[in-house]
Every structure is written in structure tokens, then in C-alpha cells.
N, C-alpha and C positions, 0 to 999 in steps of 0.2 A: 615863521619868518616875520620880523618886525618891520614896520613901515620904513624905518631908517636903512635897513640893509635891502629892502626892495628898491627903494630910491637909489641907493648906490649902484645897484645891478642895473637900473635903467640908465643912469649916467655912464656907465662902462659901455653898455650896448650902444648908446647915443655916440659916444667917442669913437666906437669902432665903426659905425655907419658914416660919421663925418669924416673919416680918414686919419683921426688921431691915433687909433689903434691898428692902423693898417699893417704894422710890421707883424703884430701878434695874429692876425688873420692870415697872413702869408705863411706863417710857420706852421699853421694847422691844416691849410688846404692849398690847392693849386692855383688859387686866384681865379675862379671861373666866373665869367660875367655873361648873364643870359642876354642875348640880343633882344631888342624890343619887339621884333616881329618874327613869327614863325615862317619858314620859307614856303612860298605858295607855287611851287613847280609842279608840273605834272609828270607822270611816268615818261612821257615822250620827251619833256624837257631834259630830265636826268639822262636819258638815252643818248641824247644828241649834245649834252653839255661839254664844252671843252674842259680839259684836265686842270688847267689853271683855275677855272671857276669852281669846279669841285673842291679843289684844295682850299680856295678861299673860304668856300661855305662851310666846310668841315673845321677849319681853324677857327672861324668865327663862333662856332658852337662848342669848342674846346674838345672836338672829336679827333681820333688819330688820322693822320694823312699817311698812311703807309700802303704799300702794294701797287699793283698796275691800275691803269685807269678803269678798267672793267671792274675790278674789286671795289674801287672807290665808288663807282656808279651804283653797284648793288648795295653797298653799304649805305649810302645816302638814301637810296630808295627805301631800305629797311628802316632807317631812322626817322625818316621825314614823311613818307607816305602812309596814310592811314586806309585800311580796308573800308569800303562802303558798307554801311550796316543796313 
């Protein structure tokens, strides 16, 4: 790869990051945006969390919001709780 084509690749990537290539990015993926902070809830928090809050949390991380409230609780615990090592 020549330095000219490498520079062109960097410029294209920069344009995509800066929003100029946003349409191209949307065509290729579902436009997932990672939140800045990982949720810090305990198992007890998830077990008592209201359904609206579970829905909000799952949507924020681009996860499916389907099923009843118990399914959503189990899904959230499986996705966000890590076993103690």
C-alpha cells in the first residue's frame, strides 16, 4: 500500500467518525452506540427493578426488549452481572 492510498483511507475513516460518512455507516450496521458507563447494578437491584427501567437499560445498550418482566430481568442479569472470580 502506498502512502497516498494509506492517507486516503485515513481521511475516509476520519470522515466517517466525524459524521460525514454517517449514511455509509448506517447502511452497514444498526448504528449501535456504546454508553459511556457499564451498569453497576447488583443482582438485588435487577430483581426489584421496575419494568420501565429494565426497558430503558436494555434499549440504551442496543439489546432486545422482548418478553415479560421476569425474562427481561434474567436477560439483564445474564448480560451485565459477572461472576466473582
